[in-house]
N, C-alpha and C positions, 0 to 999 in steps of 0.2 A: 830339324825334324827328328823323330825317333826312327832309326833305320836298323833293319836286320840284314846282315851280310851273311850269305850262305855259299860256301864253297868247300869242296873236299880237299883242296890244295892249301895246306896250312899257311905257307909263306905268303901266297897271294891274298888269302883271307885276311892276314894280319896287316899287310900293306894297305889294302882297301879300307879296312876298319880304322887304321891309324890316320890315313889321309882324310877321311870324312870326319873323324873326331876332331882333328886339327881345324877343320872348317866350322866347328861349333855344333855339330850334330851329336845326338845321343845314340851310341852304337851298341848293339848286341851282335854276337857272331855265332854261327852254327856250322858244324862240320858236314852236315848233310840234311836231306829233306825231312827225315824223321825227327831230328833234334829241332829243326826249324818249326815244324808243326806243333811240337810241344811248347816252344816259346810263344808261338802265336796264340795258343789257347790260353796262355797265362797273362798276356799283355797286349796292348794295342800298339800298332806300328803305322807310321805314315808311308813307309816304303820298304819293300823287300828287294834287295839287290842280290840276285842268285845266279850261280852257274847253271848252264843248261844240262850238261852231261855229268851226272852223278849217279851213284848207286840208287836204286829205287827207294823212295819216290824221287824222281829226278826233277829238274827245274820246271819242266812243262807240267808235270803232275802237281807240283807245288803251286804253280800259277793257276791251274784250274781250280784247285781247292780254295786258294785265297780269293779268287774272284767270286766264288760261290758263298763262302762263309764270312769274308771280310772285304766286301766290295769297295769300302772307302780306302783300302790300302793299295797303293800303287805298286806295280811290279816292273823291275828292269832286269832283263836277261843278259847274261854275259856268255858268249859262245865262241867257239873256234870257227874259222872261216868255213870249214866243211859242213857245219850245221847251221849256217846263217839262214838258209832257206826255211828251216824249221822255225827259227826265231822270228823270221818275217811273217810266217803264217800265224805264229802265236800272237804277234802284234795285231794282225787283222781279225783273227777268229776268236781269240780268247781275251782280248782287252789288255795286253801288256802295254805299259806306258812307252817303253823304248827297248832297244837291244844294242849291245856293244860287242864288237868283234875282237876277240883276243888275237894277238897281244894288244891290249889297249893301254894308252897312256893314262897315268893317274890323273893328269890335268883334265883329260876328257871326262873321266868319271866325276870329278868335282864339278865340271861345267854342266853336265846333264842333270846332276842332282840339284845344283843351284837353280837351274831353270825350273825344275819341278817345284822347289821350295817357293820360288817367286810366284809361280802360277797359283800355288795354294794360298799364299798370302793375299793375292789379288782377289781370289774367290771369297776368302773369309772376310776381307774388308768390304767387298760388295754386299755380302749377306748381312754383315753387321749394320751397314748403312741402310739397307732395305728394311731390316727389322726395326731400327730406330725411327725411320721415317713412318713406318706403319704404326708404331707405338704413338708417335706424336700426332698423327692424323686421328687415331682412335681417341686420344685425350682431347683434342680440339673439338671433335664433333660429338663428344659425349657418349660414345659407344662403350660397351662392356660394363655398363652399370648393372647392379644386382637385379634391378627390375627387368633387364633384358635377357638375363640368363634363364634358359628354359628348364623347368622342373616343378611339377605340380604335386609330386609325392611328398608324404610327410617327412621322409628322410632328407630330401633336398630343401624343404622348407626350414628344417632345423639347421642345415648348412647355411642357408641365406640369413637366418636370424643371428647365428654366430658371426658370420662375415660382416653383417651390418654393425654389430656391436664393436668388433675390433677395428673396423674402418675409422671409427671416431677417435682412435688412439694412435700412438706411434709404436705399439707393441710389435715385437717380432712374431711372425706367423709361420707355422710349419704345416703345410698342406700334405696330407697323406692319402694314398689311394692307388689303385692299379693304373697302369698306363692307359691313356685314352679317356679318362673319366672327366676331363675338363678342368684340371687343376690350374692351368694357365689362365683359363677364362675367369675362374674365381679370383685369382691373384689380380688380374687386370680390373675386375669389378671392385675389389677392396680398394685399390689405388684410386679408381674413379670416384668412389664415395668418400674418400678421405680429404683432409685439408691440403694434401700434397697433389691434388688432381691436376693442377695447372702446370706442375713440373713434370720431368721425364719419368716414364716407366721403361726400365731397361731389363730385358730378359737375357739370361745367359744359360745355355744348355751345358752344364758342367760335364756331362757324360760324353759330349761330342768332341771334346778337345783333349789332346795329350797334356800331361802335367806341365811341361815347359811352356807350352803356348797358353794354357789356362791361367797360369800365374801372371803372365804379361797382359792377358785379356782382362783380368779382374783389376789388377793394380797398376797397369801401365809400365812403360820402361823408358829409360834414358837412352839417348843416342849413343851407339857404340857399346851398349851393355852386352850384346851378343852378336854373332854373325848374322847379318841381315837387318839389324837395328840401325837403319840408315838415318832415322830421324827420331826425335822425341815423340812418344805416343801416350796420351792419357788413357787410363783404364776405364772400365765400365763404372767403377765406383765414383770416379770423378765426373763422368758423364751424367750419372744419376743424382748428383749433388742437389739436395733440396727435394728430391722425388723418391722413387721406390726402385729397388733392384730386386728382380725375381730370379733366384738361383734354382733352376730346375735340375733334377737328378743330383741333388746335393750328396747323396750317398755314394757317388762315384769319385769324389775328390780324394786326392792322396793325403796322407798324414802330414806331409810337409806344408801343403797349402791349408790344411785344417788349422795349423798353428797360426798362420798369418790371418786367416779369416776370424779366428777367435779373438785376436788382438783388435781387429776392426770392430767386432761386436762389443767388446769390453771398453775400448778406449776411443772409438770413432776416429782412428788415425791409422796410417799405413805408410810404407816406403815403397816407391816404384822399384822395379827390377833394375839393378845396376845403379840405383840412386842412394843418396845419403840424407836427403831432406825428408823430414816427417811431415806428411800432409794430413790436414784435418778434413773430415767428410761428414756431412749431415745427410744421412740416407736411411730410409726405412727398408728393412730386409724381410722379404717373404721367400721362404724356401719350400721346396717340394721334393717328394721322394716316393717311389713305389717299392722301396726296399725296407726291410725290417732293421731299423737302425739299432735297436736294442741288441739284436743278434750280432750286428757289426761290432758293437762295443765289446761283447763277450769274446769275439774272435780277434780283437785287437786291431780291427780295420777302421774303427771310427772312435774319435775321442769322446769320452763321457762328458767332459766339461763343455765341449762344443755342442753336444746334443742338448744339454740343459739350457744353454744359451739360445738355441734355435727353437726349442720346444716350449717357449713361453705361452703361446696360444695355439695349441694343435687343433686342426679341423680335419676330420676324416670325410673324404668324398666317396660315397658308396658306388659300387659298380652298377651297371645297368640291370643286371639280373636281380638285384635286390630292390629295384624300383620300377616294376613293370608299368606303373601308371604313367611314367614319363615317356614310354615308347611311342605312343600315338602322337603327342605334341611334337616330339623330336622328328619323327618321320615327316609330319606335315611341314615342319620348319625347313628341313633339308630339301624336300620336294619343291617347295616354293622358291628356295634359292636356286634350284636347278631349272626353274621355269616350268615346272609340272604341277598338276593338282592331284590330290589324293584319289579322286574318282577316276584317274587315268591308270591306276594300279589295279590289275585284275584281283578279284576276291581271294583266289588261292595264293597269289603273290603277297597280298597284304597279310594273310594268315601266317605265311612263312616269316615275314618281318616281325610280326607280333609274338611269334612263338619261339624265336631264336634267342639264345642266351648272350650273344655278343661278347665273347672272351676279350676282344679288342676294344670293347665299350663304344663310346660315342664316335671316336675316330674310325673304327671299323664300320659302323653304321653309315657314316658319311661316305666312305669309300665304296661300300657296296651299292648304295643308291646312285652314286655318280657313275659307276661302271654300268649298272643296269640301264640307266637313262641313255648312256651313249649307245649301248647295244640295241635298245628298243627304237632309237631314232624318234620318228614322229608318231609311232604306233603305241599301243598300250604296253605297260610294263607287266610282263608275265612272270610266272614262277620260274620258268626255264632261264630267265635272265639273272637268277641268283644261284648259280651252280655251286658256289662255296657253301651256301646255307643248306642246299639239298644234300650235298656230300656229307656235311657235318651231321645232319639229321638222319642220313641214310635213307632218304625218301626220293621217290620219283615225282614228276609233276602230277601224275594221276593220284598218288597218295596225298599230295598237297591239296588237290581239289576235294578229296574225300574229307580231309581234315577241316577244310573250310565249311563243308556241309555240316560238320559236327558243331561248328560255331553257331550256325543258325538253329540247330536242334537245342543247344544249351540255352539259347535265348528264349525258349518256350513257344516256338512257332512250329506247328505241325503241317507237313505237306499233305495236300489232298490228292486223292488218286487221279483225278482228272486234271490236275494242274491247280495252281493257286495254293492258298493256305486256309486252315480252319481254326477259329477261336471259339471255344464253347461259351454260350451265353448262360450265366447263372439263372436259377429259377426266379429269383427276386429282382432280376435285371441289373443294370449297372449304369454309371454315369460315363458317357463317352469321353468327355474331356479328361476325367480322372484316369481312365484306361489309357488314353493317348500319352499323358504325362508319365504314367508308370512304365509304359512300353519304351518311351524315349530314355528314361532313366536306366531301364534294364539293358537297352541296346548300348548306351554309353558305357555302362559298367562292363559289359561283355567285350566291348571293343577297346577297353582300357583307355578310354578318353579320346580315341581317334574318331573324329566326327565323320570323316569320309566313310570309314567302315560302318559306323553306327547308322549313317544314312542308308547304306546299301542293305544292312540288316532289316531296315524298316521299309525298303522299297521306295525311297524318295531321294531327291537330289540333296546335296549339302546345303544349298540355299534354302530349300524348303525346311530342312531340319532346323536351321538357324531361326527361321520365321516362327516355327512351332515352339521352339524353346523360349523365344521372347514372349510369345503369347501366354505361355504357362509361367512366366516369371523366372525362368531358368537362365543362369548366366551362360551366354553363348561361348 
């Protein structure tokens, strides 16, 4: 693991750091809380091993900050007997992993850290197996094909066209776009449409793993190659042989691993960590990033030669705010998955969903709808069930209702004083069927393709709307 040792007592700090380094861990050390926070801002750590009593910020403050900003980083407190109660409370209230009472034996430090490392390995192995099983099930039942990816906008149709063309080849693909835009979905669809579809699709989140673990995860390791390597382990490239490997967050990998990945791209071969044998691997690579890799090249953080190897066939996935036509179909899709219908969403709530910019894109939309569905229970989904959207727009539920009334007004329907609506009849008359078709088209346009909202704009059920659309030869 990558460990940060924090203690204002230099001798003890060196002893702990040397002990853990001898056990095979990657160690950084800090003389106090301020220096530790500076290091934490610059790099990711698996564990912070910190003294409790230090000049401000002390170990407790460091723990609170770490749990808030780096929740994936475990914290172990070291404390004198007199402050053991404080450490125990920190364990219960602030999520510390463990605490050690000074004077502590170095063997005990190694034991507790080894226990944490083993727990981490178990979780990572479980997640890896779950991911591989999900990928295999998706491959076997034909899911994640391009035809199943939701997107009616011109921008997404262009993405689908490019993805369909490159799926017929073995070319390396670089998917670019903001977080949450569905890059992994497009990657799986390309694999499913390719000649490799019957083989494995393996996803690796490069940004979620520290450098030492990522190298082993990608290329595998030999038994005894480092502390904890109790058996030989094949890497993801070997597991994906004959299929596709999806390297998500490729912009996060270190320069050292970039060199090894470049060799894999150029020569289709690699060496396991701690090994000497060169292994061949036939695998198609799809990479994804939300970072500006060209800027990374200028800053010296990303290799230019690797960029050109990855950027053979770039595809940009547009954010939701650039394709509002897709909002309605996506909302209907997620509601159906949650066991709800579009007509169970109150008009003002639907207006909020259709008018929001979704900085977190599709992932944020899915989370917002799931949360609202849980809060609503069996009742209708209301605007108040989307507090995050209301806060972002600076609107109250009353304002949301007024905004929905504006949607009706923009659709060209005028409210009558005594209730109902008024449509003026031209002097030369009109054809009722043509008017109905025009109103349906207008409602669908104003509702950005969301048929539930369009049906409400027209004062009918969604089933009736589908029936009328079929009658006029319109695609439901």
